[in-house]
N, C-alpha and C positions, 0 to 999 in steps of 0.2 A: 458466556461466548459459544457461539453455534459451531457446528462441524466445518462448514464452509470458511468462517473466520480462522479458526485454528489450522486448517490447511494453508490459508493465505498468510496467516503469521509466520509459519516455520518456513515456507517457500520464500518470503521477503527476506526473513533473517539469513537464510542461506545466500541468496542474491546479493545481498548489501555486505556480506563478508567478502566478497570478490572485489569489492572497492576500498579505497583509503577511508578510514573513519572518519566522518564530520567532526568538527569541534562540538565538546559538549554542548557549549552555548548555543549552537544551532539546532541540535537535537532537541534542546529543552523546549524548543517552540513548534516541534513536531506535532501534527494532529491527525487522526484516523478519520477518515470518511469511509462510510458504507452505502452501497447502493445495491438494490437487487432487482433482477428483471426475471421473467419466467425460467429464463435458461442458465443464468449466472449470478454469483455475486462478484461485485466489484469493490475492492478495498484499495483506498488509496492513502498515502501518508503525504501530507502536504504541510507548508509553512502558510497560514492564514495572512491575509492582508486586509486593508480597510476596504478595499474592493475586491470581491470575488475574483474577478478576471484577473488580477494581479497575483494571485495565490502562486506559489512556487510548489509545483508537483515533485515529490522526491521519488515515489514509487507507486505503480499500479500493479496490483494482482487480480487475475480474473480466474474464477473457480467455477467449473461446470458444475451445475446442481446436480445432475444425474450420473456423472462418471467419477467426480472429483478432481479431475485432470485440471492443474493451475498453470498458469504462464505468468511471469512477472516481468516488468520492465523497470529498470531503474534509470533515473535522470539526473545522476549527480554530476 
């Protein structure tokens, strides 16, 4: 796990703790997607679907590559 992923993981855990916990059966299907640009790392938790456009995004964390600043959006 790289530094940006560790930052995103901790920030996402904190953000999710402010929402009602989803059922374990739903959480079992959560998948992590990672994308990197020149400026940031983008980490999404999502539930996959047969068609990628139908995947349900649970959270998105964006970590600034230079500063380590993180922003998290939750979609529960």
